[in-house]
C-alpha positions in Angstrom: 31.2 -14.9 1.2 31.4 -17.6 4.1 29.0 -17.9 6.8 30.1 -15.9 9.2 30.1 -13.2 6.5 27.1 -13.6 6.3 23.6 -11.9 8.2 19.9 -13.2 8.8 18.7 -9.8 7.7 21.2 -9.8 4.4 19.4 -12.9 3.8 15.7 -11.1 4.2 16.9 -8.4 2.4 18.2 -10.6 -0.6 14.5 -12.8 -0.6 12.3 -9.7 -0.5 14.5 -8.3 -3.3 13.6 -11.8 -5.2 9.7 -11.8 -4.0 8.9 -7.8 -5.1 10.5 -8.3 -8.2 9.0 -11.7 -9.5 6.5 -13.1 -6.7 7.1 -15.5 -4.1 7.5 -18.4 -6.7 10.6 -17.0 -7.9 12.2 -17.7 -4.4 13.9 -21.2 -3.8 16.8 -21.8 -1.7 19.2 -22.3 -4.5 18.4 -19.7 -6.2 18.6 -17.3 -2.7 22.3 -18.5 -2.1 23.6 -18.4 -5.5 22.7 -14.3 -5.1 23.8 -13.9 -2.2 27.0 -15.8 -3.4 27.1 -18.5 -0.8 26.2 -22.3 -0.1 22.6 -23.1 0.1 23.6 -24.5 3.9 24.2 -21.3 5.2 20.7 -20.3 3.9 19.4 -23.0 5.9 21.5 -22.1 8.9 20.6 -19.1 9.1 16.7 -18.8 8.5 15.7 -22.3 8.3 13.7 -23.6 5.5 11.7 -21.9 2.9 8.4 -22.2 4.8 10.5 -20.6 7.8 11.9 -18.0 5.4 8.9 -16.9 3.9 7.4 -16.5 7.4 10.1 -14.5 8.5 9.7 -12.1 5.3 5.7 -11.8 6.6 7.0 -10.8 9.9 9.6 -8.6 9.1 6.6 -6.8 6.4 4.5 -6.7 9.4 6.9 -4.9 11.0 7.5 -2.2 8.3 4.2 -1.3 7.5 4.1 -0.5 10.9 6.6 2.4 10.7 3.8 4.8 8.6 4.3 8.0 10.9 2.1 10.8 10.4 3.4 14.2 9.3 1.8 17.7 9.4 0.3 20.3 11.7 -3.5 19.7 11.8 -5.3 16.3 12.6 -6.3 16.5 8.6 -2.9 16.6 7.3 -1.3 14.0 9.4 -4.3 12.1 8.1 -3.5 12.5 4.6 0.2 11.6 5.6 -0.6 8.6 6.8 -2.7 7.7 4.1 0.3 8.8 1.6 2.6 6.7 3.1 0.2 3.8 3.4 -0.8 3.8 -0.2 3.2 4.3 -1.2 4.2 1.1 1.3 1.5 -0.9 0.1 2.5 -0.5 -3.7 6.1 -1.0 -3.1 5.8 -4.4 -2.0 2.2 -6.2 -3.4 3.6 -9.4 -3.3 5.0 -9.4 -0.2 1.2 -7.8 0.8 0.1 -10.8 -0.8 2.0 -13.2 1.5 0.5 -11.3 4.7 -3.0 -11.6 3.3 -2.3 -15.3 2.8 -1.1 -15.8 6.0 -4.1 -14.2 8.0 -2.2 -11.4 9.1 -3.5 -8.2 7.2 -5.1 -6.8 10.1 -2.1 -7.1 12.4 -0.2 -5.8 9.5 -2.8 -2.4 9.1 -3.4 -2.0 12.9 -0.3 0.1 13.9 -2.2 2.7 10.8 -5.4 2.2 12.2 -3.8 3.6 15.7 -2.1 6.5 14.2 -5.8 7.1 12.7 -7.5 7.1 15.7 -4.9 9.2 17.4 -5.1 11.8 14.3 -9.3 11.6 14.8 -9.3 11.8 18.6 -7.1 15.1 17.3 -10.0 16.0 15.4 -12.7 15.8 17.7 -14.1 12.9 17.2 -15.0 9.7 19.1 -17.0 6.6 19.2 -18.6 5.6 16.4 -17.9 7.8 14.3 -14.2 8.3 15.0 -14.6 4.1 13.9 -16.1 4.9 11.0 -13.9 7.9 9.8 -10.7 5.6 10.5 -12.4 3.0 8.3 -13.2 5.2 6.1 -9.8 6.2 5.3 -7.9 2.9 5.3 -11.0 1.7 2.9 -10.4 4.6 0.5 -6.3 4.0 1.0 -6.4 0.2 -0.2 -9.7 0.7 -2.6 -7.6 2.8 -4.8 -4.4 0.8 -4.5 -6.9 -2.0 -6.1 -7.7 0.2 -8.8 -4.0 1.3 -10.0 -2.8 -2.1 -9.8 -5.8 -3.7 -11.6 -5.2 -0.5 -14.3 -2.0 -1.4 -14.6 -1.9 -5.2 -15.2 -5.0 -4.4 -17.6 -4.3 -5.1 -21.4 -3.8 -2.6 -24.1 -7.4 -0.6 -24.6 -8.4 -0.2 -28.0 -9.8 2.9 -28.6 -7.1 4.0 -25.8 -8.0 6.1 -23.5 -6.8 9.6 -25.0 -8.8 8.4 -28.1 -12.3 8.0 -26.2 -13.3 11.7 -25.3 -13.8 14.3 -28.2 -13.8 18.0 -27.6 -16.8 18.3 -29.2 -18.7 15.3 -27.3 -19.2 17.7 -24.3 -21.2 21.1 -25.4 -20.1 24.0 -23.4 -17.1 22.0 -22.1 -14.3 21.4 -24.4 -12.0 21.6 -22.2 -13.4 18.8 -19.6 -13.0 16.2 -22.9 -9.4 17.8 -23.4 -8.7 16.6 -19.7 -10.4 13.0 -19.8 -8.5 12.3 -23.0 -5.2 12.9 -20.9 -3.9 10.2 -18.9 -4.9 10.4 -15.5 -2.4 11.2 -12.8 -3.0 8.7 -10.1 -1.1 11.2 -7.2 -2.9 14.1 -7.8 -6.6 11.8 -7.7 -5.7 10.3 -4.6 -4.8 13.1 -3.1 -7.5 15.3 -4.1 -9.9 11.9 -2.9 -8.3 11.7 0.3 -8.5 15.0 1.2 -11.7 15.5 0.2 -12.7 12.5 1.9 -10.7 13.5 5.3 -12.3 17.5 4.9 -15.8 15.9 4.6 -15.5 13.4 7.7 -13.6 16.1 10.1 -16.5 18.4 9.5 -18.5 19.2 12.6 -21.5 18.7 11.4 -20.4 15.3 8.8 -23.7 12.9 9.1 -22.9 9.8 9.8 -23.3 6.6 7.7 -26.1 4.2 8.0 -26.6 0.7 7.1 
């Protein structure tokens, strides 16, 4: 591949792939050039040095996270769709998200999703502090859930394992509960359950406001 055939976006795609798979520490200009079949000087010519490359990756990640769009017929459905999309995007690029955070751009990254949520809570009739609390509650639920998921995935093997802890005889009168808890959790199902319950509560006409 010659320099003339190589584009900046191709370099960023390849760099993002390395970071997603192996983390920022694995990203070197030499390794990137080798993967693209070009000279290191060509990488510098298109994106500058390594720090400039990382900055470009962060900026692109911020833009990509802003592409989450609501879908659905009702405000509640659209809020849930934003939550699902944001969770999916956060899970798809943990190392890149960490880089965004380290560069102090987390709030800007979340702004488009917040704006989409504001539009939907307004459509549901919420205003003022109650609307702001609803937006933040949904955002915290998404981020908190993703952090728990990541922690569970990185946790060492447990002994006894999740499926070995619960004995059907441990809860008299409800052996089905013990059997269900002995099976692995379904994160997607739990996420939808929790977000739908939260959104339903937040959008209810008589929903109480939180207090410090």
